[in-house]
C-alpha positions in Angstrom: 3.6 11.0 45.8 5.2 7.7 47.5 5.4 4.4 46.2 4.1 1.9 48.9 4.2 -2.1 48.3 1.7 -3.9 49.5 0.0 -7.7 49.9 -3.9 -8.2 50.0 -6.4 -10.8 49.0 -8.9 -10.1 46.4 -12.5 -11.7 46.9 -11.2 -15.5 45.8 -9.1 -15.0 48.8 -6.1 -15.1 46.2 -3.0 -13.4 47.4 -1.7 -10.3 45.4 1.6 -8.2 45.6 2.0 -4.6 44.3 3.2 -1.5 44.3 0.9 1.9 44.2 1.7 5.4 44.2 0.0 8.0 46.6 0.6 10.7 48.9 0.1 9.0 51.9 -0.6 5.4 53.3 -3.6 6.1 54.4 -4.7 6.7 51.4 -2.8 3.7 49.8 -5.5 1.5 52.0 -8.1 3.8 50.6 -7.2 3.3 46.5 -6.6 -0.8 48.0 -10.2 -1.2 49.4 -11.8 0.7 46.6 -10.7 -2.5 44.5 -12.4 -4.6 47.0 -8.5 -5.7 48.5 -8.5 -6.8 51.9 -5.0 -5.7 53.2 -2.4 -7.8 54.7 0.7 -5.6 54.7 1.5 -2.0 53.4 4.7 -0.2 53.9 6.5 2.6 51.7 8.9 0.9 48.8 12.4 1.4 49.4 13.8 3.9 46.9 16.4 2.5 44.7 15.7 4.8 41.8 13.0 2.6 42.0 10.4 5.4 40.9 7.7 3.1 39.8 6.2 6.2 37.5 9.3 5.0 34.9 8.6 1.1 35.3 4.7 2.6 34.4 5.5 4.8 31.9 7.0 2.5 29.9 4.4 0.0 29.4 1.0 2.2 29.3 0.2 1.2 25.3 -1.4 4.1 22.9 -4.4 1.9 23.2 -5.0 2.3 26.4 -4.3 6.2 26.4 -7.1 6.7 23.6 -9.6 4.4 25.7 -8.2 6.4 28.9 -9.0 9.8 27.1 -12.6 8.6 25.4 -13.8 7.8 28.3 -12.5 10.8 30.6 -14.1 13.0 27.7 -17.3 11.1 28.2 -18.2 11.3 31.9 -16.9 14.8 31.8 -19.2 16.1 29.8 -22.2 14.0 31.3 -21.0 16.3 34.6 -18.8 14.4 36.1 -16.6 15.9 38.6 -12.7 14.5 37.2 -11.6 12.6 40.3 -14.8 11.1 40.0 -14.1 10.3 36.2 -10.5 9.4 37.0 -11.7 6.9 39.4 -14.3 5.2 37.2 -12.2 5.1 34.3 -9.5 3.5 36.5 -11.8 0.5 37.6 -12.8 -0.4 34.5 -9.0 -1.1 33.5 -8.1 -4.6 34.6 -4.0 -3.5 33.5 -3.0 -2.5 36.8 -0.5 -0.3 35.6 -3.3 2.0 33.8 -5.0 2.0 37.4 -1.6 3.1 39.1 -1.4 6.0 36.9 -5.3 6.9 36.8 -5.7 7.1 40.3 -1.8 8.5 41.1 -3.1 11.4 39.3 -6.7 11.4 40.9 -5.2 11.3 44.2 -3.3 14.4 43.6 -6.4 16.3 41.6 -7.9 15.2 45.2 -5.1 17.3 46.9 -6.3 20.5 45.1 -4.2 20.4 41.9 -5.6 20.5 38.2 -6.1 17.9 36.1 -3.1 19.0 33.4 -0.5 19.4 36.8 -1.5 16.4 37.9 -1.1 14.5 34.5 2.7 16.4 34.7 3.6 14.0 37.5 3.6 10.8 34.3 5.5 12.7 31.3 5.9 9.5 29.6 2.7 8.6 29.7 1.0 12.1 28.9 3.0 14.0 26.1 3.4 17.8 26.9 0.8 18.5 23.9 -1.2 16.2 25.6 -1.0 18.5 29.0 -0.9 21.3 27.0 -4.5 20.6 25.3 -5.9 19.5 29.0 -4.8 22.9 30.3 -6.5 24.9 27.5 -9.5 22.9 28.3 -10.0 23.8 31.5 -8.9 27.0 30.9 -11.3 27.4 28.4 -14.2 25.7 30.6 -14.3 23.0 27.4 -12.1 20.2 28.9 -14.8 17.4 27.8 -14.5 18.5 23.9 -10.9 18.9 24.3 -10.5 15.7 25.6 -13.3 14.3 22.5 -10.7 15.6 20.2 -7.8 14.7 21.6 -9.2 11.0 21.3 -10.2 11.6 17.8 -6.5 12.3 17.7 -5.1 10.2 19.1 -7.1 7.4 16.9 -6.2 8.9 13.8 -2.4 8.6 14.4 -2.8 5.0 16.0 -4.1 4.0 12.1 -1.1 6.4 10.6 1.2 4.1 13.0 -0.3 0.8 11.7 -0.5 2.1 8.2 3.3 2.7 8.5 3.9 -1.2 9.8 1.8 -2.6 7.6 3.6 -0.9 4.9 7.2 -2.4 5.5 6.4 -5.8 7.4 5.9 -7.7 4.2 8.6 -6.4 2.4 11.1 -6.7 5.5 9.8 -10.4 6.2 10.4 -11.2 2.5 13.9 -9.7 2.3 14.7 -11.3 5.3 13.6 -14.9 4.9 15.0 -14.3 1.2 18.4 -13.3 2.9 18.5 -16.4 4.5 18.2 -18.1 1.8 20.7 -17.0 0.2 23.2 -17.7 3.0 22.1 -20.9 3.4 22.9 -21.8 -0.1 26.2 -19.9 -0.5 27.6 -21.6 3.3 25.7 -25.0 3.1 25.2 -25.9 -0.7 27.6 -24.6 -3.2 30.3 -25.9 -1.4 29.6 -29.3 -1.4 28.5 -29.0 -5.0 32.0 -27.9 -5.0 33.6 -31.1 -4.3 31.7 -32.2 -6.5 33.2 -30.1 -9.5 36.5 -31.0 -8.5 35.9 -34.8 -9.7 35.3 -32.9 -13.6 38.3 -32.4 -14.5 37.8 -29.2 -16.7 37.0 -25.6 -16.8 34.3 -23.9 -15.0 32.2 -21.9 -16.4 32.9 -17.8 -15.1 29.9 -17.4 -13.3 30.3 -20.7 -11.2 33.8 -19.4 -10.3 32.5 -16.1 -8.8 29.8 -18.0 -6.9 32.6 -20.2 -5.8 35.0 -17.3 -4.7 31.9 -15.8 -3.3 30.9 -18.8 -1.0 34.6 -19.5 -0.2 34.5 -15.5 1.2 31.4 -15.9 3.4 32.3 -19.2 5.3 36.1 -17.1 5.9 34.8 -13.9 6.6 30.9 -13.6 7.0 30.8 -13.8 11.1 33.5 -10.9 10.7 31.6 -8.9 8.2 28.3 -9.7 10.5 29.9 -8.6 13.7 30.8 -5.3 11.5 27.4 -5.0 9.8 25.9 -4.7 13.5 28.9 -2.3 15.0 27.9 -0.4 12.0 24.3 0.1 13.1 25.3 0.7 16.6 27.3 3.5 15.5 25.0 5.2 13.2 22.3 4.7 16.1 24.5 6.9 18.3 24.9 9.6 15.7 21.6 9.8 15.1 21.0 11.4 18.8 23.6 14.2 17.2 21.7 17.2 16.2 23.7 18.2 13.3 23.8 14.5 11.9 20.2 14.2 12.4 19.6 17.3 10.5 21.7 16.1 7.3 19.9 12.8 7.4 16.9 14.2 7.2 17.5 16.7 5.0 18.6 14.2 2.8 15.0 12.2 3.0 13.7 15.3 2.1 15.6 15.4 -1.1 14.8 11.9 -2.3 11.9 11.6 -5.2 9.1 9.1 -3.4 10.8 9.2 0.1 10.6 13.2 0.5 6.4 13.2 -0.3 5.4 10.9 2.3 7.6 12.4 5.0 5.9 16.1 4.3 2.5 14.7 3.8 2.8 12.4 7.5 5.0 15.4 9.5 2.7 17.8 8.2 -0.5 16.1 8.5 0.6 15.6 12.1 1.5 19.2 12.8 -1.6 20.5 11.0 -3.8 17.7 13.3 -2.0 19.2 16.5 -2.2 22.4 15.5 -5.8 22.6 15.0 -6.0 20.8 18.3 -4.4 23.4 20.2 -5.8 26.5 18.5 -9.5 25.1 19.2 -9.3 24.8 22.8 -8.3 28.5 23.1 -4.2 28.3 23.3 -2.1 30.7 21.8 -0.7 30.9 18.7 3.0 30.9 19.9 2.6 28.3 22.2 0.7 25.8 19.8 3.1 26.2 17.5 6.3 25.2 20.0 4.1 22.2 21.6 3.3 21.4 17.8 6.8 21.4 16.3 7.1 18.7 18.7 5.2 15.9 17.3 7.5 16.2 14.1 9.8 13.6 13.9 11.6 15.0 10.6 14.1 17.4 12.4 14.9 19.7 9.4 10.6 20.3 9.7 11.2 20.5 13.4 13.5 23.2 12.9 11.5 24.9 10.9 8.4 25.3 12.7 10.5 26.6 15.6 12.0 29.2 13.4 8.6 30.1 12.4 7.4 30.8 15.8 10.2 33.3 15.8 9.2 35.2 13.2 5.6 34.8 14.5 6.4 37.1 17.5 8.2 39.2 15.5 4.8 40.0 13.7 4.7 37.8 10.5 2.1 35.5 9.8 2.2 31.6 10.2 1.7 30.8 6.6 4.4 33.3 5.3 6.9 31.8 8.2 6.2 28.8 6.3 6.6 29.7 3.3 9.9 31.2 4.0 11.3 27.7 5.3 9.7 25.7 1.8 10.0 22.3 3.7 6.6 22.2 4.2 3.1 21.5 1.3 1.6 24.3 -0.3 -2.0 22.8 0.6 -0.7 23.7 4.3 0.4 27.3 3.8 -2.7 28.1 1.2 -5.4 26.5 3.8 -3.0 28.3 6.9 -3.7 32.0 5.0 -7.1 31.2 4.6 -8.0 29.9 7.7 -6.0 33.8 8.9 -8.0 35.8 6.7 -11.2 34.1 7.4 -10.4 33.7 11.3 -11.3 29.8 11.2 -7.4 28.7 11.4 -8.4 25.5 13.4 -10.7 24.1 10.7 -8.4 24.7 7.8 -5.6 23.1 9.2 -7.9 20.1 10.7 -9.2 20.2 6.7 -5.4 20.1 5.3 -4.8 17.2 8.0 -7.5 15.1 6.4 -6.3 15.6 2.9 -2.8 15.3 3.9 -3.5 11.9 5.8 -5.0 11.1 2.8 -1.8 11.5 0.4 -0.2 9.4 2.8 -2.3 6.3 3.1 -2.2 6.3 -1.0 1.5 7.0 -1.4 2.0 4.4 0.8 -0.1 1.6 -1.1 1.7 2.6 -4.3 5.1 2.7 -2.7 3.9 -1.4 -1.3 2.5 -1.9 -4.9 6.0 -0.8 -6.5 8.3 -2.1 -4.2 7.2 -5.7 -3.5 7.7 -6.8 -6.9 10.9 -5.4 -7.3 12.3 -7.1 -4.1 10.3 -10.9 -5.5 12.0 -9.6 -8.5 16.3 -9.5 -6.9 15.7 -12.4 -5.0 14.6 -14.4 -7.5 17.4 -12.9 -9.5 20.1 -12.9 -6.7 18.3 -17.1 -5.8 18.5 -17.9 -9.7 21.9 -16.7 -10.3 23.6 -18.8 -7.1 21.3 -22.5 -9.0 22.4 -21.2 -12.2 26.3 -21.4 -11.3 25.4 -25.0 -9.7 23.9 -26.1 -12.8 25.6 -24.7 -15.4 29.1 -27.2 -14.9 26.9 -30.3 -14.6 25.3 -29.4 -18.0 28.3 -28.7 -19.5 29.5 -32.2 -18.7 26.6 -33.4 -20.2 27.0 -31.4 -23.6 30.5 -33.1 -23.4 29.6 -36.4 -23.2 26.9 -36.3 -25.6 
């Protein structure tokens, strides 16, 4: 696939510029004409590390990927050829980036590639899991139903992400606002009040001395502290890229009382739903385990699945292999055991995923209901201490006067 820069006119005569991926200039012209554009100029893009795929993959939203998958599922289920389904879906998007990706995939399909192979040219847009499920659908002849299942899973994953964002947004905003208020009080308000205290000519209360000392320290070292904090977070981000540190961190998360349950439920639900989709689409168990491991965000649980796949390869059942790891909720292990016995592994995994998603949602609600008042009480207490430290000398002086 090559990148071509073009200049064209739309139906309203408006000049448009852009880049399109295609196997040849002729195919690129055909794609542009299908968009009802009058081509003025088209040339091969200069290869200045300008892999357009890298440019566009970062900008495809999760919502758009879900819409693409759902639309392809509906069209293919209606016996529409894959290349035609890709074209129809592409033309329904106003987003030129999405169009470019789909038309690029369509061009490769028309050249004889399977859909799953064509999707591999956009690995950031289409994950290994996505491609593996599409490949399974092609092999089993159930591509439409597999794409429909993928769309369902993408929608549920999006709901979980929105739940997490919603749970963390309010406490984060509240903490930041309160922190700004505290800094303003300590850096701007307290120093001005201290000037008034100097004229009192009396010993200040201990709390007031402590607050004044902290205020002076923040004025002197506040910027340095900010730099230290920023540097610390940069170092922490780099450490997270090291497998050994990430394993220790994730192991620590799994040992915390409330965080552990939410982490296990969220990751196990994602694993179970992914495994269910892969098994249902006809993917071999070992391949399904390997692909599903990449959906786990906790590295300890991910390692457990990888180790389990090795034990399964040696002849152990999935439920026993995961039980030995002792990091997955018992409901998952028990459901897998029931699925292996009954022959309905996919269905049992789907049920466990639904149960864990509900558990995760309930845990988030409870955690948030406890966290919000705790943050409010804590920060209100800090602000009240500062205000109290300011007013105590004034009240003390009034008492002496009386």
